[in-house]
A tleap script that builds the chain and sets N, CA, C and O, in Angstrom:
source leaprc.protein.ff14SB
mol = sequence {
  NMET ASN LEU ALA VAL GLU TYR ASN CYS GLY
  GLY ILE ASP TRP GLU GLU LEU ALA CYS VAL
  ILE GLU ALA ALA GLY LEU ALA PRO HIE PRO
  PRO GLU THR PHE ARG LYS ALA PHE GLU ASN
  SER PHE ALA VAL VAL PHE LEU ARG ASP GLY
  GLN ARG LEU ILE GLY CYS ALA ARG ALA LEU
  SER ASP ALA VAL VAL GLN SER ALA LEU TYR
  ASP VAL ALA LEU LEU PRO GLU TYR GLN GLY
  ARG GLY LEU GLY ARG THR LEU LEU GLU GLU
  MET LEU ARG GLN LEU PRO ASP GLY ASN THR
  ILE LEU TYR ALA SER PRO GLY LYS GLU PRO
  PHE TYR GLU ARG PHE GLY PHE GLY ARG LEU
  LYS THR GLY MET GLY LYS PHE SER ASP PRO
  GLU ARG VAL ARG GLN ARG GLY MET LEU CGLU
}
set mol.1.N position { 0.845 -1.174 0.000 }
set mol.1.CA position { 0.000 0.000 0.000 }
set mol.1.C position { 0.893 1.241 0.000 }
set mol.1.O position { 1.917 1.290 0.682 }
set mol.2.N position { 0.481 2.240 -0.779 }
set mol.2.CA position { 1.202 3.501 -0.881 }
set mol.2.C position { 0.295 4.603 -0.348 }
set mol.2.O position { -0.382 5.280 -1.122 }
set mol.3.N position { 0.279 4.790 0.998 }
set mol.3.CA position { -0.651 5.699 1.650 }
set mol.3.C position { -0.194 7.153 1.537 }
set mol.3.O position { 0.969 7.478 1.777 }
set mol.4.N position { -1.134 8.011 1.169 }
set mol.4.CA position { -0.895 9.449 1.134 }
set mol.4.C position { -2.047 10.136 1.853 }
set mol.4.O position { -3.205 9.741 1.712 }
set mol.5.N position { -1.720 11.170 2.627 }
set mol.5.CA position { -2.712 11.966 3.344 }
set mol.5.C position { -2.719 13.360 2.716 }
set mol.5.O position { -1.667 13.969 2.525 }
set mol.6.N position { -3.913 13.856 2.397 }
set mol.6.CA position { -4.065 15.180 1.790 }
set mol.6.C position { -4.983 16.029 2.664 }
set mol.6.O position { -5.897 15.519 3.312 }
set mol.7.N position { -4.721 17.339 2.669 }
set mol.7.CA position { -5.444 18.253 3.546 }
set mol.7.C position { -6.150 19.375 2.793 }
set mol.7.O position { -6.502 20.390 3.393 }
set mol.8.N position { -6.360 19.210 1.504 }
set mol.8.CA position { -7.110 20.214 0.756 }
set mol.8.C position { -7.883 19.525 -0.366 }
set mol.8.O position { -7.645 18.359 -0.683 }
set mol.9.N position { -8.797 20.258 -0.948 }
set mol.9.CA position { -9.712 19.698 -1.938 }
set mol.9.C position { -9.172 19.705 -3.358 }
set mol.9.O position { -9.831 19.200 -4.267 }
set mol.10.N position { -8.002 20.258 -3.568 }
set mol.10.CA position { -7.428 20.292 -4.908 }
set mol.10.C position { -7.194 18.884 -5.437 }
set mol.10.O position { -6.606 18.046 -4.754 }
set mol.11.N position { -7.645 18.635 -6.629 }
set mol.11.CA position { -7.418 17.340 -7.256 }
set mol.11.C position { -8.380 16.238 -6.852 }
set mol.11.O position { -8.187 15.086 -7.241 }
set mol.12.N position { -9.411 16.560 -6.084 }
set mol.12.CA position { -10.377 15.528 -5.683 }
set mol.12.C position { -11.360 15.289 -6.825 }
set mol.12.O position { -11.903 16.232 -7.400 }
set mol.13.N position { -11.575 14.030 -7.139 }
set mol.13.CA position { -12.608 13.616 -8.082 }
set mol.13.C position { -13.874 13.422 -7.250 }
set mol.13.O position { -13.981 12.454 -6.497 }
set mol.14.N position { -14.812 14.324 -7.381 }
set mol.14.CA position { -15.998 14.326 -6.509 }
set mol.14.C position { -16.899 13.130 -6.754 }
set mol.14.O position { -17.592 12.691 -5.837 }
set mol.15.N position { -16.910 12.596 -7.955 }
set mol.15.CA position { -17.670 11.362 -8.193 }
set mol.15.C position { -17.036 10.207 -7.435 }
set mol.15.O position { -17.745 9.383 -6.856 }
set mol.16.N position { -15.712 10.137 -7.430 }
set mol.16.CA position { -15.012 9.094 -6.680 }
set mol.16.C position { -15.282 9.242 -5.185 }
set mol.16.O position { -15.501 8.248 -4.493 }
set mol.17.N position { -15.269 10.490 -4.678 }
set mol.17.CA position { -15.554 10.716 -3.271 }
set mol.17.C position { -16.973 10.277 -2.926 }
set mol.17.O position { -17.187 9.640 -1.895 }
set mol.18.N position { -17.942 10.608 -3.773 }
set mol.18.CA position { -19.326 10.191 -3.526 }
set mol.18.C position { -19.424 8.665 -3.447 }
set mol.18.O position { -20.190 8.137 -2.641 }
set mol.19.N position { -18.665 7.965 -4.266 }
set mol.19.CA position { -18.660 6.493 -4.238 }
set mol.19.C position { -18.041 5.966 -2.948 }
set mol.19.O position { -18.529 4.983 -2.390 }
set mol.20.N position { -16.973 6.603 -2.465 }
set mol.20.CA position { -16.346 6.197 -1.202 }
set mol.20.C position { -17.336 6.349 -0.063 }
set mol.20.O position { -17.486 5.445 0.758 }
set mol.21.N position { -18.009 7.485 -0.008 }
set mol.21.CA position { -18.957 7.747 1.067 }
set mol.21.C position { -20.113 6.757 1.028 }
set mol.21.O position { -20.523 6.240 2.067 }
set mol.22.N position { -20.636 6.493 -0.148 }
set mol.22.CA position { -21.747 5.541 -0.262 }
set mol.22.C position { -21.296 4.125 0.083 }
set mol.22.O position { -22.024 3.392 0.753 }
set mol.23.N position { -20.103 3.730 -0.367 }
set mol.23.CA position { -19.586 2.384 -0.060 }
set mol.23.C position { -19.382 2.201 1.439 }
set mol.23.O position { -19.510 1.091 1.956 }
set mol.24.N position { -19.064 3.294 2.138 }
set mol.24.CA position { -18.867 3.228 3.586 }
set mol.24.C position { -20.187 3.227 4.348 }
set mol.24.O position { -20.195 3.088 5.571 }
set mol.25.N position { -21.309 3.382 3.635 }
set mol.25.CA position { -22.619 3.314 4.263 }
set mol.25.C position { -23.171 4.638 4.751 }
set mol.25.O position { -24.159 4.660 5.485 }
set mol.26.N position { -22.554 5.739 4.360 }
set mol.26.CA position { -23.045 7.045 4.761 }
set mol.26.C position { -24.076 7.543 3.753 }
set mol.26.O position { -24.259 6.954 2.687 }
set mol.27.N position { -24.737 8.627 4.104 }
set mol.27.CA position { -25.810 9.167 3.267 }
set mol.27.C position { -25.279 9.592 1.901 }
set mol.27.O position { -24.315 10.352 1.817 }
set mol.28.N position { -25.905 9.107 0.838 }
set mol.28.CA position { -25.466 9.507 -0.505 }
set mol.28.C position { -25.977 10.904 -0.862 }
set mol.28.O position { -27.063 11.319 -0.456 }
set mol.29.N position { -25.165 11.597 -1.622 }
set mol.29.CA position { -25.527 12.903 -2.181 }
set mol.29.C position { -24.867 13.004 -3.546 }
set mol.29.O position { -23.926 12.263 -3.832 }
set mol.30.N position { -25.339 13.897 -4.383 }
set mol.30.CA position { -24.669 14.111 -5.673 }
set mol.30.C position { -23.242 14.617 -5.462 }
set mol.30.O position { -22.975 15.306 -4.477 }
set mol.31.N position { -22.330 14.290 -6.362 }
set mol.31.CA position { -20.942 14.754 -6.235 }
set mol.31.C position { -20.816 16.261 -6.030 }
set mol.31.O position { -19.973 16.705 -5.250 }
set mol.32.N position { -21.631 17.047 -6.710 }
set mol.32.CA position { -21.568 18.503 -6.574 }
set mol.32.C position { -21.918 18.953 -5.151 }
set mol.32.O position { -21.360 19.929 -4.652 }
set mol.33.N position { -22.835 18.245 -4.507 }
set mol.33.CA position { -23.188 18.563 -3.121 }
set mol.33.C position { -21.995 18.305 -2.210 }
set mol.33.O position { -21.688 19.119 -1.340 }
set mol.34.N position { -21.320 17.169 -2.408 }
set mol.34.CA position { -20.128 16.885 -1.606 }
set mol.34.C position { -19.029 17.909 -1.871 }
set mol.34.O position { -18.337 18.326 -0.943 }
set mol.35.N position { -18.863 18.315 -3.121 }
set mol.35.CA position { -17.845 19.321 -3.431 }
set mol.35.C position { -18.083 20.587 -2.627 }
set mol.35.O position { -17.165 21.111 -1.997 }
set mol.36.N position { -19.303 21.074 -2.647 }
set mol.36.CA position { -19.623 22.291 -1.905 }
set mol.36.C position { -19.417 22.094 -0.407 }
set mol.36.O position { -18.865 22.964 0.267 }
set mol.37.N position { -19.859 20.950 0.113 }
set mol.37.CA position { -19.731 20.688 1.556 }
set mol.37.C position { -18.269 20.636 1.984 }
set mol.37.O position { -17.897 21.256 2.981 }
set mol.38.N position { -17.432 19.904 1.244 }
set mol.38.CA position { -16.022 19.792 1.611 }
set mol.38.C position { -15.290 21.118 1.422 }
set mol.38.O position { -14.475 21.497 2.263 }
set mol.39.N position { -15.569 21.817 0.341 }
set mol.39.CA position { -14.889 23.091 0.099 }
set mol.39.C position { -15.275 24.153 1.122 }
set mol.39.O position { -14.489 25.064 1.382 }
set mol.40.N position { -16.458 24.057 1.702 }
set mol.40.CA position { -16.904 25.018 2.709 }
set mol.40.C position { -16.582 24.588 4.137 }
set mol.40.O position { -17.008 25.250 5.084 }
set mol.41.N position { -15.852 23.514 4.312 }
set mol.41.CA position { -15.526 23.002 5.640 }
set mol.41.C position { -14.295 23.679 6.223 }
set mol.41.O position { -13.463 24.220 5.495 }
set mol.42.N position { -14.192 23.642 7.536 }
set mol.42.CA position { -13.059 24.205 8.263 }
set mol.42.C position { -11.793 23.389 8.008 }
set mol.42.O position { -10.712 23.950 7.829 }
set mol.43.N position { -11.931 22.069 7.991 }
set mol.43.CA position { -10.789 21.169 7.774 }
set mol.43.C position { -11.257 19.944 7.005 }
set mol.43.O position { -12.397 19.500 7.147 }
set mol.44.N position { -10.364 19.408 6.193 }
set mol.44.CA position { -10.642 18.183 5.443 }
set mol.44.C position { -9.419 17.274 5.502 }
set mol.44.O position { -8.289 17.733 5.666 }
set mol.45.N position { -9.670 15.982 5.365 }
set mol.45.CA position { -8.603 14.991 5.249 }
set mol.45.C position { -9.050 13.976 4.203 }
set mol.45.O position { -10.197 13.531 4.193 }
set mol.46.N position { -8.121 13.624 3.327 }
set mol.46.CA position { -8.366 12.593 2.326 }
set mol.46.C position { -7.235 11.582 2.419 }
set mol.46.O position { -6.071 11.955 2.565 }
set mol.47.N position { -7.578 10.302 2.333 }
set mol.47.CA position { -6.576 9.232 2.296 }
set mol.47.C position { -6.587 8.622 0.911 }
set mol.47.O position { -7.642 8.384 0.323 }
set mol.48.N position { -5.399 8.374 0.405 }
set mol.48.CA position { -5.252 7.707 -0.885 }
set mol.48.C position { -4.327 6.505 -0.731 }
set mol.48.O position { -3.397 6.505 0.076 }
set mol.49.N position { -4.611 5.497 -1.518 }
set mol.49.CA position { -3.703 4.380 -1.727 }
set mol.49.C position { -3.211 4.563 -3.155 }
set mol.49.O position { -3.901 4.202 -4.108 }
set mol.50.N position { -2.016 5.126 -3.297 }
set mol.50.CA position { -1.560 5.526 -4.626 }
set mol.50.C position { -2.440 6.660 -5.104 }
set mol.50.O position { -2.562 7.681 -4.427 }
set mol.51.N position { -3.054 6.493 -6.259 }
set mol.51.CA position { -3.958 7.509 -6.801 }
set mol.51.C position { -5.409 7.282 -6.388 }
set mol.51.O position { -6.257 8.147 -6.609 }
set mol.52.N position { -5.701 6.132 -5.795 }
set mol.52.CA position { -7.081 5.776 -5.440 }
set mol.52.C position { -7.504 6.441 -4.135 }
set mol.52.O position { -6.832 6.293 -3.114 }
set mol.53.N position { -8.613 7.170 -4.166 }
set mol.53.CA position { -9.187 7.755 -2.966 }
set mol.53.C position { -9.825 6.637 -2.149 }
set mol.53.O position { -10.684 5.913 -2.652 }
set mol.54.N position { -9.406 6.492 -0.886 }
set mol.54.CA position { -9.930 5.400 -0.059 }
set mol.54.C position { -10.651 5.888 1.189 }
set mol.54.O position { -11.373 5.114 1.819 }
set mol.55.N position { -10.472 7.166 1.565 }
set mol.55.CA position { -11.121 7.668 2.766 }
set mol.55.C position { -11.176 9.174 2.789 }
set mol.55.O position { -10.442 9.850 2.068 }
set mol.56.N position { -12.064 9.698 3.635 }
set mol.56.CA position { -12.230 11.143 3.741 }
set mol.56.C position { -12.876 11.488 5.074 }
set mol.56.O position { -13.462 10.637 5.744 }
set mol.57.N position { -12.756 12.743 5.433 }
set mol.57.CA position { -13.448 13.298 6.597 }
set mol.57.C position { -13.423 14.808 6.447 }
set mol.57.O position { -12.554 15.368 5.780 }
set mol.58.N position { -14.386 15.453 7.073 }
set mol.58.CA position { -14.413 16.912 7.074 }
set mol.58.C position { -14.948 17.390 8.408 }
set mol.58.O position { -15.603 16.640 9.133 }
set mol.59.N position { -14.662 18.656 8.730 }
set mol.59.CA position { -15.120 19.222 9.992 }
set mol.59.C position { -15.560 20.662 9.804 }
set mol.59.O position { -15.004 21.403 8.992 }
set mol.60.N position { -16.554 21.034 10.559 }
set mol.60.CA position { -16.964 22.424 10.709 }
set mol.60.C position { -16.467 22.853 12.089 }
set mol.60.O position { -16.416 22.038 13.010 }
set mol.61.N position { -16.106 24.113 12.235 }
set mol.61.CA position { -15.594 24.574 13.519 }
set mol.61.C position { -15.675 26.080 13.615 }
set mol.61.O position { -15.650 26.784 12.605 }
set mol.62.N position { -15.774 26.577 14.859 }
set mol.62.CA position { -15.637 28.010 15.100 }
set mol.62.C position { -14.182 28.373 15.361 }
set mol.62.O position { -13.861 29.535 15.610 }
set mol.63.N position { -13.301 27.376 15.303 }
set mol.63.CA position { -11.851 27.528 15.470 }
set mol.63.C position { -11.439 27.887 16.891 }
set mol.63.O position { -10.278 28.216 17.132 }
set mol.64.N position { -12.375 27.828 17.834 }
set mol.64.CA position { -12.052 28.168 19.205 }
set mol.64.C position { -12.542 27.088 20.176 }
set mol.64.O position { -11.753 26.534 20.942 }
set mol.65.N position { -13.845 26.791 20.140 }
set mol.65.CA position { -14.435 25.926 21.155 }
set mol.65.C position { -15.193 24.725 20.578 }
set mol.65.O position { -15.093 23.622 21.116 }
set mol.66.N position { -15.939 24.921 19.504 }
set mol.66.CA position { -16.854 23.896 18.999 }
set mol.66.C position { -16.440 23.398 17.619 }
set mol.66.O position { -16.064 24.180 16.746 }
set mol.67.N position { -16.519 22.074 17.440 }
set mol.67.CA position { -16.272 21.446 16.144 }
set mol.67.C position { -17.245 20.296 15.956 }
set mol.67.O position { -17.763 19.729 16.918 }
set mol.68.N position { -17.479 19.968 14.704 }
set mol.68.CA position { -18.341 18.834 14.366 }
set mol.68.C position { -17.723 18.102 13.180 }
set mol.68.O position { -17.355 18.717 12.179 }
set mol.69.N position { -17.614 16.788 13.305 }
set mol.69.CA position { -17.075 15.950 12.231 }
set mol.69.C position { -18.210 15.409 11.383 }
set mol.69.O position { -19.274 15.052 11.888 }
set mol.70.N position { -17.958 15.358 10.077 }
set mol.70.CA position { -18.938 14.833 9.129 }
set mol.70.C position { -18.233 13.995 8.074 }
set mol.70.O position { -17.037 14.151 7.827 }
set mol.71.N position { -18.989 13.116 7.467 }
set mol.71.CA position { -18.527 12.339 6.313 }
set mol.71.C position { -17.200 11.625 6.573 }
set mol.71.O position { -16.318 11.598 5.715 }
set mol.72.N position { -17.076 11.053 7.758 }
set mol.72.CA position { -15.900 10.235 8.076 }
set mol.72.C position { -16.143 8.880 7.415 }
set mol.72.O position { -16.991 8.106 7.858 }
set mol.73.N position { -15.396 8.606 6.360 }
set mol.73.CA position { -15.656 7.407 5.558 }
set mol.73.C position { -14.351 6.756 5.119 }
set mol.73.O position { -13.384 7.433 4.769 }
set mol.74.N position { -14.347 5.434 5.146 }
set mol.74.CA position { -13.217 4.645 4.666 }
set mol.74.C position { -13.787 3.450 3.920 }
set mol.74.O position { -14.695 2.779 4.410 }
set mol.75.N position { -13.251 3.186 2.732 }
set mol.75.CA position { -13.742 2.034 1.968 }
set mol.75.C position { -13.689 0.772 2.824 }
set mol.75.O position { -12.701 0.541 3.522 }
set mol.76.N position { -14.733 -0.041 2.777 }
set mol.76.CA position { -14.782 -1.235 3.625 }
set mol.76.C position { -13.565 -2.150 3.506 }
set mol.76.O position { -13.132 -2.728 4.503 }
set mol.77.N position { -13.004 -2.291 2.298 }
set mol.77.CA position { -11.865 -3.203 2.144 }
set mol.77.C position { -10.587 -2.674 2.803 }
set mol.77.O position { -9.605 -3.407 2.914 }
set mol.78.N position { -10.588 -1.407 3.242 }
set mol.78.CA position { -9.436 -0.828 3.933 }
set mol.78.C position { -9.653 -0.737 5.445 }
set mol.78.O position { -8.739 -0.369 6.184 }
set mol.79.N position { -10.852 -1.068 5.900 }
set mol.79.CA position { -11.136 -1.020 7.333 }
set mol.79.C position { -10.438 -2.172 8.046 }
set mol.79.O position { -10.188 -3.224 7.459 }
set mol.80.N position { -10.128 -1.953 9.322 }
set mol.80.CA position { -9.460 -2.979 10.121 }
set mol.80.C position { -7.952 -3.007 9.945 }
set mol.80.O position { -7.302 -3.947 10.402 }
set mol.81.N position { -7.374 -1.995 9.292 }
set mol.81.CA position { -5.925 -1.928 9.058 }
set mol.81.C position { -5.263 -0.743 9.767 }
set mol.81.O position { -4.083 -0.472 9.549 }
set mol.82.N position { -6.014 -0.044 10.607 }
set mol.82.CA position { -5.474 1.126 11.284 }
set mol.82.C position { -5.619 2.414 10.501 }
set mol.82.O position { -5.190 3.472 10.962 }
set mol.83.N position { -6.222 2.341 9.317 }
set mol.83.CA position { -6.365 3.536 8.491 }
set mol.83.C position { -7.475 4.464 9.001 }
set mol.83.O position { -7.393 5.681 8.833 }
set mol.84.N position { -8.497 3.897 9.613 }
set mol.84.CA position { -9.531 4.727 10.227 }
set mol.84.C position { -8.935 5.552 11.357 }
set mol.84.O position { -9.282 6.720 11.536 }
set mol.85.N position { -8.044 4.943 12.112 }
set mol.85.CA position { -7.334 5.657 13.177 }
set mol.85.C position { -6.523 6.810 12.580 }
set mol.85.O position { -6.558 7.930 13.091 }
set mol.86.N position { -5.800 6.533 11.504 }
set mol.86.CA position { -5.017 7.580 10.843 }
set mol.86.C position { -5.921 8.715 10.387 }
set mol.86.O position { -5.613 9.884 10.618 }
set mol.87.N position { -7.026 8.385 9.749 }
set mol.87.CA position { -7.967 9.380 9.243 }
set mol.87.C position { -8.481 10.264 10.380 }
set mol.87.O position { -8.486 11.490 10.266 }
set mol.88.N position { -8.910 9.640 11.467 }
set mol.88.CA position { -9.476 10.400 12.578 }
set mol.88.C position { -8.401 11.211 13.304 }
set mol.88.O position { -8.643 12.363 13.664 }
set mol.89.N position { -7.237 10.640 13.522 }
set mol.89.CA position { -6.159 11.390 14.185 }
set mol.89.C position { -5.747 12.610 13.375 }
set mol.89.O position { -5.522 13.680 13.939 }
set mol.90.N position { -5.644 12.459 12.054 }
set mol.90.CA position { -5.269 13.590 11.211 }
set mol.90.C position { -6.339 14.674 11.224 }
set mol.90.O position { -6.022 15.861 11.151 }
set mol.91.N position { -7.596 14.276 11.315 }
set mol.91.CA position { -8.672 15.269 11.391 }
set mol.91.C position { -8.654 15.972 12.740 }
set mol.91.O position { -8.707 17.201 12.797 }
set mol.92.N position { -8.580 15.217 13.816 }
set mol.92.CA position { -8.619 15.820 15.148 }
set mol.92.C position { -7.428 16.745 15.390 }
set mol.92.O position { -7.547 17.731 16.116 }
set mol.93.N position { -6.299 16.436 14.794 }
set mol.93.CA position { -5.100 17.262 14.933 }
set mol.93.C position { -5.329 18.672 14.402 }
set mol.93.O position { -4.674 19.610 14.855 }
set mol.94.N position { -6.235 18.839 13.462 }
set mol.94.CA position { -6.508 20.141 12.853 }
set mol.94.C position { -7.538 20.981 13.619 }
set mol.94.O position { -7.756 22.151 13.303 }
set mol.95.N position { -8.164 20.373 14.622 }
set mol.95.CA position { -9.259 21.046 15.323 }
set mol.95.C position { -8.790 21.646 16.638 }
set mol.95.O position { -7.820 21.168 17.227 }
set mol.96.N position { -9.475 22.697 17.108 }
set mol.96.CA position { -9.111 23.300 18.394 }
set mol.96.C position { -9.426 22.347 19.542 }
set mol.96.O position { -10.302 21.489 19.427 }
set mol.97.N position { -8.704 22.505 20.648 }
set mol.97.CA position { -9.060 21.764 21.851 }
set mol.97.C position { -10.386 22.325 22.333 }
set mol.97.O position { -10.511 23.528 22.563 }
set mol.98.N position { -11.343 21.485 22.481 }
set mol.98.CA position { -12.673 21.925 22.879 }
set mol.98.C position { -13.651 20.800 22.652 }
set mol.98.O position { -13.276 19.629 22.714 }
set mol.99.N position { -14.872 21.127 22.396 }
set mol.99.CA position { -15.927 20.144 22.183 }
set mol.99.C position { -15.980 19.735 20.716 }
set mol.99.O position { -15.946 20.581 19.823 }
set mol.100.N position { -16.063 18.439 20.479 }
set mol.100.CA position { -16.205 17.919 19.121 }
set mol.100.C position { -17.305 16.881 19.119 }
set mol.100.O position { -17.308 15.968 19.944 }
set mol.101.N position { -18.237 17.017 18.196 }
set mol.101.CA position { -19.328 16.052 18.067 }
set mol.101.C position { -19.237 15.395 16.692 }
set mol.101.O position { -18.563 15.897 15.793 }
set mol.102.N position { -19.926 14.267 16.547 }
set mol.102.CA position { -20.010 13.591 15.259 }
set mol.102.C position { -21.204 12.671 15.253 }
set mol.102.O position { -21.750 12.324 16.300 }
set mol.103.N position { -21.602 12.279 14.053 }
set mol.103.CA position { -22.586 11.217 13.882 }
set mol.103.C position { -21.799 9.935 13.675 }
set mol.103.O position { -20.883 9.888 12.855 }
set mol.104.N position { -22.156 8.897 14.417 }
set mol.104.CA position { -21.530 7.593 14.220 }
set mol.104.C position { -22.559 6.656 13.608 }
set mol.104.O position { -23.707 6.610 14.050 }
set mol.105.N position { -22.152 5.920 12.604 }
set mol.105.CA position { -23.046 4.902 12.051 }
set mol.105.C position { -23.295 3.849 13.118 }
set mol.105.O position { -22.386 3.507 13.875 }
set mol.106.N position { -24.527 3.328 13.188 }
set mol.106.CA position { -24.821 2.302 14.187 }
set mol.106.C position { -23.807 1.155 14.116 }
set mol.106.O position { -23.533 0.616 13.044 }
set mol.107.N position { -23.264 0.799 15.267 }
set mol.107.CA position { -22.265 -0.262 15.363 }
set mol.107.C position { -20.841 0.247 15.350 }
set mol.107.O position { -19.923 -0.494 15.701 }
set mol.108.N position { -20.630 1.502 14.952 }
set mol.108.CA position { -19.276 2.080 14.888 }
set mol.108.C position { -18.916 2.869 16.145 }
set mol.108.O position { -17.801 3.379 16.253 }
set mol.109.N position { -19.842 2.974 17.090 }
set mol.109.CA position { -19.592 3.770 18.287 }
set mol.109.C position { -18.335 3.333 19.047 }
set mol.109.O position { -17.583 4.196 19.500 }
set mol.110.N position { -18.076 2.029 19.204 }
set mol.110.CA position { -16.856 1.627 19.935 }
set mol.110.C position { -15.567 2.168 19.307 }
set mol.110.O position { -14.614 2.466 20.026 }
set mol.111.N position { -15.525 2.296 17.991 }
set mol.111.CA position { -14.352 2.864 17.338 }
set mol.111.C position { -14.103 4.283 17.842 }
set mol.111.O position { -12.976 4.619 18.207 }
set mol.112.N position { -15.135 5.112 17.866 }
set mol.112.CA position { -14.988 6.501 18.279 }
set mol.112.C position { -14.743 6.629 19.783 }
set mol.112.O position { -14.080 7.568 20.224 }
set mol.113.N position { -15.263 5.711 20.557 }
set mol.113.CA position { -15.034 5.742 22.004 }
set mol.113.C position { -13.550 5.614 22.332 }
set mol.113.O position { -13.095 6.144 23.346 }
set mol.114.N position { -12.789 4.919 21.488 }
set mol.114.CA position { -11.343 4.784 21.712 }
set mol.114.C position { -10.613 6.123 21.592 }
set mol.114.O position { -9.472 6.249 22.037 }
set mol.115.N position { -11.264 7.116 20.995 }
set mol.115.CA position { -10.685 8.447 20.840 }
set mol.115.C position { -11.249 9.433 21.857 }
set mol.115.O position { -10.995 10.634 21.761 }
set mol.116.N position { -12.007 8.941 22.825 }
set mol.116.CA position { -12.556 9.798 23.867 }
set mol.116.C position { -13.954 10.306 23.611 }
set mol.116.O position { -14.482 11.072 24.417 }
set mol.117.N position { -14.575 9.902 22.507 }
set mol.117.CA position { -15.956 10.311 22.253 }
set mol.117.C position { -16.885 9.508 23.150 }
set mol.117.O position { -16.656 8.323 23.392 }
set mol.118.N position { -17.935 10.159 23.640 }
set mol.118.CA position { -18.951 9.499 24.442 }
set mol.118.C position { -20.311 9.660 23.787 }
set mol.118.O position { -20.527 10.558 22.972 }
set mol.119.N position { -21.210 8.785 24.156 }
set mol.119.CA position { -22.569 8.836 23.607 }
set mol.119.C position { -23.345 9.977 24.257 }
set mol.119.O position { -23.347 10.119 25.480 }
set mol.120.N position { -23.994 10.776 23.441 }
set mol.120.CA position { -24.769 11.908 23.934 }
set mol.120.C position { -26.134 11.446 24.429 }
set mol.120.O position { -26.779 10.607 23.800 }
set mol.121.N position { -26.566 11.989 25.543 }
set mol.121.CA position { -27.897 11.682 26.057 }
set mol.121.C position { -28.922 12.711 25.610 }
set mol.121.O position { -30.120 12.426 25.602 }
set mol.122.N position { -28.474 13.890 25.242 }
set mol.122.CA position { -29.407 14.964 24.910 }
set mol.122.C position { -29.256 15.442 23.477 }
set mol.122.O position { -29.742 16.518 23.129 }
set mol.123.N position { -28.596 14.665 22.652 }
set mol.123.CA position { -28.425 15.071 21.261 }
set mol.123.C position { -29.752 15.080 20.524 }
set mol.123.O position { -30.608 14.224 20.746 }
set mol.124.N position { -29.905 16.032 19.670 }
set mol.124.CA position { -31.109 16.167 18.862 }
set mol.124.C position { -30.676 16.376 17.420 }
set mol.124.O position { -29.574 16.860 17.163 }
set mol.125.N position { -31.535 16.014 16.486 }
set mol.125.CA position { -31.217 16.228 15.091 }
set mol.125.C position { -32.464 16.481 14.274 }
set mol.125.O position { -33.515 15.893 14.530 }
set mol.126.N position { -32.349 17.340 13.310 }
set mol.126.CA position { -33.408 17.599 12.339 }
set mol.126.C position { -32.820 17.228 10.985 }
set mol.126.O position { -31.806 17.794 10.578 }
set mol.127.N position { -33.431 16.300 10.292 }
set mol.127.CA position { -32.853 15.720 9.085 }
set mol.127.C position { -33.731 15.963 7.868 }
set mol.127.O position { -34.954 16.051 7.975 }
set mol.128.N position { -33.089 16.070 6.709 }
set mol.128.CA position { -33.825 16.269 5.464 }
set mol.128.C position { -34.618 15.025 5.083 }
set mol.128.O position { -35.637 15.128 4.400 }
set mol.129.N position { -34.158 13.836 5.522 }
set mol.129.CA position { -34.859 12.572 5.261 }
set mol.129.C position { -34.932 11.789 6.568 }
set mol.129.O position { -34.210 10.808 6.747 }
set mol.130.N position { -35.809 12.223 7.489 }
set mol.130.CA position { -35.849 11.584 8.811 }
set mol.130.C position { -36.195 10.097 8.765 }
set mol.130.O position { -35.728 9.334 9.611 }
set mol.131.N position { -36.993 9.677 7.808 }
set mol.131.CA position { -37.347 8.259 7.737 }
set mol.131.C position { -36.122 7.411 7.424 }
set mol.131.O position { -35.945 6.348 8.018 }
set mol.132.N position { -35.285 7.851 6.517 }
set mol.132.CA position { -34.053 7.115 6.201 }
set mol.132.C position { -33.158 7.022 7.436 }
set mol.132.O position { -32.603 5.962 7.724 }
set mol.133.N position { -33.018 8.131 8.163 }
set mol.133.CA position { -32.182 8.147 9.349 }
set mol.133.C position { -32.780 7.231 10.413 }
set mol.133.O position { -32.044 6.532 11.110 }
set mol.134.N position { -34.090 7.226 10.542 }
set mol.134.CA position { -34.775 6.350 11.500 }
set mol.134.C position { -34.559 4.877 11.126 }
set mol.134.O position { -34.305 4.049 12.001 }
set mol.135.N position { -34.658 4.553 9.853 }
set mol.135.CA position { -34.453 3.176 9.390 }
set mol.135.C position { -33.027 2.699 9.638 }
set mol.135.O position { -32.806 1.505 9.840 }
set mol.136.N position { -32.056 3.609 9.625 }
set mol.136.CA position { -30.664 3.263 9.883 }
set mol.136.C position { -30.373 3.131 11.366 }
set mol.136.O position { -29.255 2.785 11.748 }
set mol.137.N position { -31.379 3.407 12.222 }
set mol.137.CA position { -31.208 3.257 13.663 }
set mol.137.C position { -30.558 4.443 14.335 }
set mol.137.O position { -30.049 4.317 15.449 }
set mol.138.N position { -30.562 5.600 13.680 }
set mol.138.CA position { -29.887 6.769 14.239 }
set mol.138.C position { -30.853 7.787 14.834 }
set mol.138.O position { -30.413 8.793 15.392 }
set mol.139.N position { -32.150 7.551 14.729 }
set mol.139.CA position { -33.150 8.495 15.214 }
set mol.139.C position { -34.266 7.715 15.870 }
set mol.139.O position { -34.763 6.734 15.316 }
set mol.140.N position { -34.656 8.153 17.048 }
set mol.140.CA position { -35.759 7.490 17.770 }
set mol.140.C position { -37.091 7.823 17.142 }
set mol.140.O position { -38.129 7.357 17.613 }
savepdb mol mol.pdb
quit
């Protein structure tokens, strides 16, 4: 494996990114939507194996106290090799010390707990497709 870590959106094939996110089981969106979301984010991380995009993450932040992680995705065939750890560590390194929240796919919570994340008791969410989120087990 020839791992490369990138910290900007230059050279990203947005169709390839949309495929990575969908393969990882996250909410699908058109490539143009992902382009806008990643380009408007406070921080981004992309993992490549050679030229192949294999993972991504992005964060919103006020750069002082609050941050939120989104679209943390790694192709399934690369999971279990420590690359998710690399992806998350590289993202967290770019964020201020303070509060950081994220959405975890059902069953992935133990992975994030190893980084100090805890389950929220009072978290609330308003979603564009609440039924899909409910079916995925992320909304009561």
